[in-house]
N, C-alpha and C positions, 0 to 999 in steps of 0.2 A: 322348246319352241312355244311361243305364246299363242294361245288359242284365240281365234277370231270369233268371239261370242256375240250372239244376237238373241236377246231374251224378249219374248213376246208375252206380255201380261194382259190377259183378256178377262172379261166378265164371264162368270160361270152360268148365270141364269138370266133369261129374258122372259118376262111374263107380260103379255099384252092382251087387253080385253076391256070391256065396258063395266065400270063400277066394280073394280076388283080390289078394293081396299083390304078385304078379308084374306087376300092371298099373301099379305106381308108376313103374317104369323106363320103360315105354312112354309113360306120361303126361308124364314129365319130358322125354323125347326129343321127343315130339310138340310140346310147348310151346317147344322150342328152347333148353333150359338145359343146361349142361355141368358145373357144379360144385355138385352138391347136397350137403346135409348133413342128417342125420337127428337129430331131437330126440325123446327118449322118457324114460320113467322106468324104474326097475329091473324093475317088473312087466311093462310093455308091451314092454320090451326082450326078455324071454323069450317073450312071446306072439307077437310078429310083428316087432318092431323090428330084431332081429338079421338075420332073413331079408331084410328090405328093404334095409338098409345094405350087406349082402354082395352082393345083386343089383345095387345101384347102384355097388358098389365105392367107397364114400364114407366119410367120417368120421361119427362119431356122438357125441352128448353126452347125458348123463343129467341131468335136473333133479329137484328135490325138491318145491319149492313155487312157486306163482304169486305171487311177490313182486317189488317194484320192483328189489330188489338182484339177484335172479336174472335178471331181464330185462336189466338193465344189463350183467351179466356175459356173458350170451349175445350181446347186441348187440356188445360189444367183440370177442368171438371171431369173429362173422360178418364184422365190418369188417376185422379183422386178416387173416383167412384168405381173404378175398375170395370167399366162396361166392356163387352167384348165385340159389339158391332153397333154402328150408327145407322139410323134410318133417316135420311135427309128428304124432307117433304116440302117441295116448293119450287120456286123459280131458280134462275141461275145463281143468285146470291146465297140462298140457303144451301143449295147443292155444293157450291164451291167452298163454303165454310166447312160443311161436313166432310167434304173430300179432303181438304188440306189438314184440318184438325185431326181427323182420323189417321191420315198418313203420318203426321208428326208424332203420333203415339203408337204407331204400328198396329192399328186394328182396321178391319175392313169397313166398308160402308155400302149401304143400299141407296140407289137413286130412285126417288119417286117424284118425277116432275109433274107439276100442275100446269105448266105451260110448255110449249115447244118452240122457244124463241131462238135457240142456238144449240150447237152440238156439245156443249159442256155437260149436258145430261148424261153423256156416255163416255166422254173422253178422260184422259189422265191429266189434263191441264186444268188449272184453277186460275180464274181471272179475279185478282184481288186488288183493292185500292190501298195504297200506302201513301198517305198524305195526298198530294195532288197527282201522283202517278198511278196508273193502272198497270199492274204487273201480271204477266202470264207465267205461272209457276208450275213446274213439273210435280205431280203427285202420283196418284194411282187411279185406275179406272174403278168403277163400282163393281163389287163382287156380284151384284144382281141389279137389274133394272125392272121396276114395276111401271109399265107404260099404260096408264089408264086413259083410254080414248074418250070416255065420257067427260071426265074432268077437263082434259085438254081442249076438247071441242067447245066446252062451255066458257072457256076463258076468252077475254077480249080478242077479237080476230087479229089485231095488230101483232100479237105475240107470234101467232102461227105464220103470218106473212113474213115476219122477221126471220123465223126459222127457215122458211123457204129461201129467202135471200141469202142466208148464211150457207145453205146447201149449194145454191147456184154458184156462189163464189168459189166453190171447190174447183170449178172448171179452170179458172185462172191460176189458182194456187198450184195445181198439178203442172200447168204449163211453166210456171216459175221453177218448180222443182226439176223438171226435165232440163230446163235451161241451165240451172246450176250444176246439174250432173254433167252436161255436155261441155260447159265452159270451165267449170271449177273442179270437176272430178268428185263432186259430192255424192255420197251414198244415195242410191235410188232403188226403190222397191217397186217393181212392175205390178205386183199383186196389190199393194197398198194404193198405188196410184190408180189402178183400174177400178178398185172398189170406191174410191173417192169420186172419180169421174162419173161412175155409174150413178152414184147418189145425186150428182148434179144433173145428169141427163134425164133421169127418171122424174125429177122435180120439174125440169123444163118441159118435158113431154106431157106432164099432167097439170100444167099451169092452168089450163081451161077448166079443170074439174075440181080444183082445190077451192072450196067455198067455206064461208063462215057458218059455224054451227053444225057442220057435218062430221060425224064420227069417222066416216071413211076417209075424209080429208086428213083428220088428225092421225089416223092409222098410217097413211102414206108418208106424212111428214115425220112422224116418230120413227118409222122404219128407216127413213133416210138419215136422220140424225144419229141413230144408233149405228148404222153402217159407217157413217163418217167417223164416229168415235173408234170403231173397230179398226178402220184404216190407219188411224193415228197410232193405235196400239201396235199394229203390225210393223209400222215404220219405226216405232220407237221415238217418235217426235211428232210435232204438229204439222210437219211439212206437207202432208197430203191435203190439208185443209187450211193452210195459212201461208199466203204469199204477200205480194205487194199490196193487194187489196186490204189485207188485214193490217199491214203496217200503216196504210192510210187511215184505217179506222182507229187504230190506237193513237195516231198523231192527232186526229180530229177530237178524240176524247180529251186530250191534253190541253187543247187550246180553245175549243168551242164552248159557249155557255150552255147551249142545249143541242148536243150532238146527235140526238136520236138514239135508237136502239142499236146494239152491236151488229146484229144481222143486217139491219137496214144500211148501216154505214158500209159494211162489206159488200153489199149488193151494188151500191153506187160506185164504190171503188172498183168493183169487178167490171163495170161497164167501161171505165176508162182504161184499166190495165189490159182488158181484152183488145181494145183498139190498138194498143202498142204491140201486142202479140200477133193478132190476126185482124187486120183492119175490117175485113168483111164479116166478122163474126160478132162484133159488139152489139149489133142490133138484135141478135137472137137473145142475148141476155136482157137487154132493155125491154124487149117485147114481153118476155116471160115475167119480168118483175112487174110490168104494167098490168098483166093479166091477174096476178095474185094480189094486186093493189099494194105493192111495196114501193117506196120512194125511188125515183130515178133522177131527181134533180136536187140541187142544193136547197132550193126553196121548199120542196116536199120533205126533205130531210130535216129542215128547221135550222139550217146554218146559213151564214152569209157567204157570198162569193169569195170574199177575202179570206174567211176562215178555211173554206175548202181549198183554195189555191195554196195557202200557207201549209196546210196539212200535206198536200201533194209534194211540195218542195222539201219537206222535212221527213217524209216517210222512209226514205232510204237509210236514215240514221237510227230508226227505232230499234232494229234488231241487227245482229251480225249475221245476216242471211242474204245471200245473193238473189236478186229478183230482176225482172225486166226493167226496173228503174236504174239498174247498174250501180256502180260504186260512187258515182258523182251525183246521182239524182237528177231531178228536173230543175231547170231554171224557172223563175217566175213566168217568163214569157212562154216557155214550152208548156208549163202546167196550165196556163190560161188558155193557150191554143187547144190543148188536149180536152179541157173541160168544155170549151165552146163547141168544138167539132163533134163531140159526142152528145151535145145537147144538155149536159149536166148544169151548165150555166148559160145564160143568154148572151 
């Protein structure tokens, strides 16, 4: 008889605190690795990457963009030099390159985020650009996460607001997952769904106190993003944190000239998809986003009404994943009505 296996791959170590760059070496040693390498970009190199690589007495490499070519280049270096662990220091691009390059050569990586803009800092998914397309690729979660509240709180506030919006959008992602379970018999984990929903609820409940420059705000957001990543690891997919709102975001990235940040896109998408799920609840999401100063309209997002409507009509085609948009998606008329009734466009 074939066994029904469900394997959960989780991070082993979480370190959170203020100005904790010197814990990277302790973490590497504790985990039993001996040949680390640091990956950063020019900006994060100056912020903390240089101090970490000097403390580790290890090599370092700078990356520019999260592309398949960059990943292939880094993977070749990792394999040739026989490093046994990667320390990715930076934003989403640096972490995703380190995540997928290390996965491709079967070595672990440590996530050291310098911004808290989305849950990629802790998840097993990598968002990579391949030509004009943005791909979401399965990889592995970090073996350890170094969450430095001082560095994250000092980053431009827009990054943290985007991270909050990404967390709030978990609310509609879970509703989509429940719907797919009921209508399509898709696998569903109550534990993963509850953890993801809790991350969204805590963010909404704390929207009033999440402020620019506060380490306590950074702590709350980082905890939420880490929890969201754990939920995805438990589920074995991105389902707990990616539904129609994420499909809309990916579609917008494909067609818009300046689509805004990923979390910002998901937040706006969540306003509209929540209206489809529970008409009386969409204002809760919109009000929370307004409190944390994240976009709630096409204009604030930096896209045209036409771009937003087009993204809505094509969102159901982005992934083979059942959502509130159904299998046929929205017509242009329905998408326009939805965007107008929720105040996303005038």
